[in-house]
N, C-alpha and C positions, 0 to 999 in steps of 0.2 A: 636592683632588680633582684629579685630573690634565686637564690643558688645563682650570683653570680653571672646571671647567662650574658652573654652579649648579643649570641646568635640565634637568641630567636624565643620563644611562649611556651611555656610547658605543654604535654598534651596527651603525657601518661606516661606510660614507661614500656620494653621490652620487653616481652613475661619471655624471652628466649636468653638474652645479657642481660636482663638484670639495668639496663641504663635507661636515662631520662629519652623521652621523645621530644623531639619541639619544632615549631610550625614554625619555620624562618623567618626575621625581621622581613625579608623582600615579599613573599609570601602573599604581604597584608599592605602593597602599594596600591587596591580595588576596595577588595569587604572581604570579610567575615561572616558568614550564619553559621548557627551552630542551634541546631537541628535537635531535638530530644524529644521524652512523652512529664506529661506536671511530673515534677515533683523529682527528675531522677539525678539535681542539685547541678544543671547548669548557670545559674545563675552563680550562688556560694563558690562553686567547687572551682568553677571555670573561667563565666565570663565575668566578674571583679572583682580577681586577681591580678584577670591579663588589664584591665583600666587601669589597675592602680598602677601598671609595667609602665606602659604607656601611656599616661596621661607623667607621667614625672621625663620623657622624652623633648628639650626644651622646643624642639621645632615638629614635633606629631600634632596631625587633626587625628582625634578621640571622634567618633557621635557613639553615641549607645540609645538602641531604641528599644524601650521593651515595652507590648501593648497592656502590660498588667505588672504584678508587683511588687517589688521592695527597691531592684537594681536602678531604675533611674534616681529613684531618694538615696540612696547608697554611696550611688555615685557622685551625686552631689553634691553630701556629706561632706564625702572624702576631698572633696580638690578644695573646699571650703576652706575647711579645716587641716588641709595643708597648704593653705595660703594660691590658691594655682582660678583663685575672683577673676583676674585680670582675660586668665584663658577657658574663661566658665559663658558658655549662651548657654540659659536655658530654655528650651520650647514646649510645655505642657499642656498637650494637645486639650484637656479637662480648664484648664486653665487661658489659651489664646485663644480665641476663633480662629476655623482655617481660611487658610489662603486657595480661593482657586480658582478654579485657570477655563473660564470658557472664550476656549478659537472663536465664538459669532459676535463675540461681545463686541460692539462698534468702538474704531479705533481712526486714529490721526494718520495711520496706510491710508495707499492709493486701492480701488478693492483692487486690483491684480492682485498686491501683493499679500495681502488681508486672506484673500481669497487663496492663492496659493499657500500661508502656512497656515490655515483653519480644514487645508487637506494633507497636509502635512501633522500635522498633530491630531486629525481621528486616523489617521492611516497608525504614525507611528503610535497609536492606542492600543492595537490589536495586533500588532508586535510584524504589524507587514513591511516588504520593499517600496512593493508596487500595490496600486486598484486592481491589478493587474489578478493579485492571491486573491482580492473577497470568492 
């Protein structure tokens, strides 16, 4: 890893001490969102370098999503160039049809179970814990 860091990923510099500030690996157990205006350098200065560091970790699962721009092709090409094709799965919505979920589509479940699952899906899609919140 760059800077030989075993504690985390670089996120900046402390303005008072001029020492590097890192995001600890333990903070990456769920997900990370990086938000900023177009053109501020999120992809090339933060996300892509993080990807190249994390992809080297043998048991890491790294999922890269970017609705536009060069991040996904850059990450794919880097993984291929570094022999990580056995760990690489590419999903491109422009090339692969999206898989939808229709909670009302008939299936082999009993009607009562199907109805319960459909209600749960509708409730969860709006972020509610119960229908009393509707």
